[in-house]
N, C-alpha and C positions, 0 to 999 in steps of 0.2 A: 516597428518590428511586428512580424506576424507570427503568432503562436497558435496556429490552427492545425496545420498538418505536421504532426510529429511522428509519423511512422518512420521506420528506419530503412526504408527502401524495399525493393521487391526481391524476387527470386534470384536476381543477378548478384545479390550479396553472397550467395551460397557457392562455395567452391566445388560442390558436388550437386548432382541433380536433386530436385525437391523430393522426388519419389524415394530416393535412397535415404534422405534425411528422415522422412516419415517412417519408412520401414525400420531403419536403424534405431530411431528413437523408441518405437514401439517394442522392438526386440530387446533393447537395453532395459526397458521397464519390466518386460515379461521375465527376462533372465534374472533380473534383480529379485523379483518376487520368488522365483524358483529357488534361488540361493537362500533367501530368507526362510523359506519353508523348510529347507534341509538343515541349515546351520543355526537358525534363530528360532528355537522351539520353546523358549521360556522368556518371560519379560526381562528386559535388560536396562531399559532407560530409567534413570533415577534423577528426578528434578532436584533432589537434595544431595546429589553427589558432591563430595568435598572439593573436587577439582584441585587445581594447583594455585596456591595462594600467591597473589601479586605482592610486590614489596609494599610495606606499610606506608612508605612515602607517597606512593601512587594514590592510595586510598585517602591519605591526609590531604592531598591537593584536590582530588575529585570532590571530596565531601567538605572542603573548607568553606566556612560561612562567607569569608571575604570573596572567594572565587565565585560562589553562587550569587552574591550581591552584584558583583561586577557584570556577570553574565546577564542577570535580570535587567540591570540598568541599560546595558547595550541592546538587549532585546526590545525593551520598551521604546528606547530612543530610535532604533532602526525602524520599528513598526510605525511609530508616529511619523517618521520621515517618509516612509512609503505611502502612508495615507495622505500626507500633504502633497506629495508628488502626484498621486493619483487624482486628488481633488483639484489641484491648481495647474498641473502640467498640461501640455498640449497632447493631443491624441497621437500625433506623429512622433515616433521615436521615444515614446514613453516606456520606461523600463518596468512599470508595475505589472503588466500581464506576465512578463518573463519572471519576475520575482515570485508571483503566486504559482504559475504553472510549472516553472522549472525548479526553483529553489525550495519552495514550500511543499509542493505536491510530490516532487521527485527527490530533490536533494536531501531533505530531512529524512525521508524514508530509506534512502541508500545509507545515510549516516547511521540510522537506527539499526540497519542490517549489520553494520560493522561494530558499533559501539553500544547497542542497546537502545532503550526508549529515550532518545535524546530530547524529544519534545517536552517531556516532563520538566526538563531543565530550561529549555529555550522558550517555552510558552510565555508570551507577554501577558496573556490573561491570568495565568497562575502568578506571575510577578506582581501584577496590579492587585490581585486578590490577597497575596501575602502582605502587601503594604497596607491594605485596608484592615486586615486582621491585626496588624501591629497597632494601628490607631484604635481599633475596637478592643484590643487586648483579648483576642479570641484565638483559639487554635484553628488553623486553616481547615482541619478535618471536620470541624463543626460548622453546620449551617443553620439556617433558621428552621428548616424542616429536614427530616430524614429522606434521603433519596429513595423513591419507591422501587422496591425490589422487582416488582412485576414489569417495570419498564425495561429492565435489562439493558441491552445495547441498542435498542430500537431508536432512541434519539440520535445516536451516532450514525445509524444506517440512513436516517433522513438527511443528516449533514453530508455524508459521503455521496448520497444520491444527488443532492443539490449541486455539489461541485461537478459531478459527472454530467449532470444535465446542462450546467452552464458551459462546460467544455465541449460537449458532443451534440447537444440538441438546440441550444439557444442560437438564434440566427446570427448573432455577432459575438462569438466567444472571445475575440480579441479586443472587444470594446473596453477602453480604460474605465469608463463609468461603471459598466457592468461588473468588471473584476473588482474594482475598488469597493463597490457596494456589497458584493459578496463577502469580501474580507472584513469590512466594517461590521456587517451583520453577524458574521461568525464571532468576532471579538466581543460584540455586545452580548450576544446570547450566551457565550461561554463564561464571560465575566459574571453576568447575572446568575447563571446556573451555579457557579462557584459560591457566590454570596448566599444563595438560597439553600443549596444542598451540600456545600462544603466540597472537599476534594473528591468525594464520590462522584460528583458530576463529571469532573475531568476524566476519571478512570473509566466511566461507563458511557458517557454521552458526548464527550468532545470527539468529533470525527477524526481530527488530526492526531490526537493522543491515542485513541483506540487503534488507528492504523499504525502509528509509530510503535506502540507497545506490541502489536501483533507481529510485525516483522522483526522487532527487537528481540523476540524470543529465539531467533536464529543466530544471535550474536554469540561469540565465544566467551563473552564476559558475563559473569553472574555474581551472585552474593550468597554467602552462607547465611544461616539463620542468625548468626551474630552480626551480620552486616558487612563482614569482611569480603573484599573484592577478590574474585578468583577467575581463573581460566577454566572453562568447562566445555565439554562436548556440546555443540549447538543442539543436537537431538535431545540431550538431557535437559537443557533449558526449555526446549520446545515442549517436552513432556509435562512441564509444570504450567502450561497454559490453562487457566481456569475455564471450565465449561459455563457459559453464560447465556441467558435468554437473548436471542437475537444474534448469537455468534455466527450461525450459518448464514444469516442474511448479510452480515458484514463481509464475510469471505466471498459470498456470491456477488455482492455489489462490486467488489474490487475486481474479481475475475471477469464477471460479465461485462462490466464497463470497458475493461481493457480489450476484451475480445471484440466488442462492438466498435471500439475505436479503430481497430484494424479493418473490420468489415466495412466501415464507412468509406474506405478508399477504393473498394471494388467498383469497377466501371458500371456494373449493373445497378448498384445502389445509387451511385452518383447520377446515372441516367434517370432513375425513378424520381429522385429529388428534383432534378432539372425540369422534368415534365410537370411535377406537382407545382413548381414555382414559376411556370411559364407565364402565368397571368399577372406576375409581378407581386404577388402576396407571399409572405414568408410563413403564413399560418399553417398551410398544409405540410410543407417540408418540416416545420417544427413538430407538428403532430406525428408525422412519420418517424422522425428521429427519436421522439419520446417513446413511441410504441416500440420501436426497434430496441432502444436501450432497455426498457422494462422487460421486453421479451427475452433478451440475452441473459439478463440477471435472473429472471424467473426460471429459465431453463437450467442454468447452472445450479441454482438452489434446489430445484425439484429433482433433478437427476441425482445430485449428491444425497439428498434426503432419502430418496427411494433406495439407492444403493446401500446406504448405511443401515437401513432397516431390514434389508433383505437377508435375514439369517434365521436359522431355527434355534431351538433350545431356550428361547427367552419368551416370556409372556409379553402381551401387548404394551404394558406399562414400561417394561425394560427396553423394548424395541423403540418406543417413542423417545427415549432419552439418548439413544445411540448417536443420532446426528450431532447433537451438541457435544457429546463426549469425544467424537471423532473429528470434529471440525478443525482441530489444530493441525490435522494432516494436510489441510489445504494451504496452510501458511507457507510451506516451502514452494508450492506452486505459484502462489501470489508473488513471492519474492523472485522466483525464476522469471516470471513474465515482467516484473518490474524492471529487472536488469535487461532482459532481451528487448523489451518494447521501448524503453525510455533511455537507454544508455547514450545513444547518439544525441538525443534531445538534451540530456543533461550536460554532456561535455561541450557540445558545439553551440546550442542555443544559450547555454549558460554563459559562455564567453561573450556572445552577442549582447546579452542582458547587462553584463558588467560594463561593457563598452558604452552602453546607452546612459550610464550614470555620469559620463563625462559632462553631459549637458541635459539634465532631466527636464529643464524648463524651456529648452529651445532658445537660449539667450546668448549663444555663442561662447559658452564656457568650455573649458578644457580641464576639468577636475582630474587631478592625479595624472595628467598627461595621457588619458585613455583614448581621446578622440582619434589619435593616429594609429591605434592598434587595429590589427586585422584578426579575424577569427581563424584559428588553426583547425582545419578540418582533418583531425588526426584519425578519425574513424571512417568517415565517408570516403576518404581516398584510399582506404584499404579494405575493399569489400570482402575479400576472402577471410581476413581476420575477423571482420565484423560478423560475417555469417557463421563462422565457427563459434564465436562468443554466444551468438543467439542460440544455436543448437545446444551448446554445453549448458547454458543457463536454464533452458526449458527442461532438458532431460535430467539435469542434476536436481532441479526442483521437484520433478515428479518422482525420481528415485527416492529422495529424502522423504517425500510425502508418503510413498508406499511403506517405507521403513517405519515411519511414525505411526501410520495406521495399523501396520502388522503388530507392532509392540502393544498398542492399546487394545487391539482385538484379543491378543493373548491374555490380557487381564480381564476383559469384559465378557468374552464368550465362553460357553461351556466347552470343555476339552474336546468333546465329540464334534463340535461345530466350529472349531477354531480356523480350519482351512476353508471348508465350504462356505462359512459365513463371510469370508473375505472376497469371494470370487466376484460378486457383483461390484464391489468397491474397486477391485483390480481392473475389471473391464471399464469402469468409469474413468479410472486414471489413464488407461490406454487411449480411450476416446478423447479425453482432454488433451493428451499429448498430440494425437493426430490433428485434432482441430486447431490447437494452438500453433503448431508448426505451420500448418497450411495457411492460417490467417496471417501469420507473421511474414511468410515468404511470398505469398501471392497477393498481398496488399500493396 
């Protein structure tokens, strides 16, 4: 199985010309901002909104200790099986790269978008840590030392970058050995971090939990202060995203790496890499991919930071805090590109990965009768529908991002600068929309 090229196709996916999609997307974003300016003049988003309470039976099942134990046992068992298959299975037809790239990186995040931060429940490292704490008779929140507050989410940034580098810059991203090594390293570092720093490590430094929690803020499910499960506006949930050190870098890494992923399919870039690797060495192409990846991430982070600070009426100290306080507005954009960029990858490569579990060790097995199954290309064979989903995902993400930024600016900026202080951010959103649609449909 090859999990290298997971772009969703080119401009032929679009039922309308690309130029129309670009202009339409930018106008939709601009019009939305104009409506917000006229109709949304005071802060409205409330992260502690009571919402609509779900039946108590739902909460009883979700929070059941027995259910959590079963999920933890299955998670640890499945993870152990994946590591064994990655370590002992053959390179041909091995499902491990698909498990990591498709289900872990994409599937978990899409599930979080729907149901909240599911990785907190599914994480095998958390499960092992809880078991250790039972033996030690210690609360999971307590570690050997306190998590350093100055670290913020920077360890998670490094983890996210390491995955993006493996996928987009490493010479053999589909290598079973490389993917299994990354997964094993992630599990070891996360488990040790939990033991040393307690659950604060998972909340701040675990790249998968940070990513899952980030997009999980757009889920319609939330909790009241009493712990009761409720249905609530996703924008209300999003408004409760804490401002943390390194938060801008997290969002920039996710957005920048996705944009670079699309860019790597451009013929000009492929030609440059082919020329660099003409001597038979992979060193120069790897260096070029690494520089390109870092460059895309740096540009996204720098542009957003400058735009967030571009306001009057605040002193330098207050302006310095604005990027972290506004970075939650990038979450809908991250989610929009997650759906637009990876939907086909999840649905179709996901099926291919499941089929490979029929015979993970290449011994002629046919577990669960999977070997005779074929992948149903339900999206690739409907390019017009796929193109429409792409546009809607990107534009919806940007519109929600503008709404979140607008509401937060109403709270943070002086009344005289509430509108002018958002202009740079608005232009940045429009620029992200143009660039995102162009990369998606021209790649």
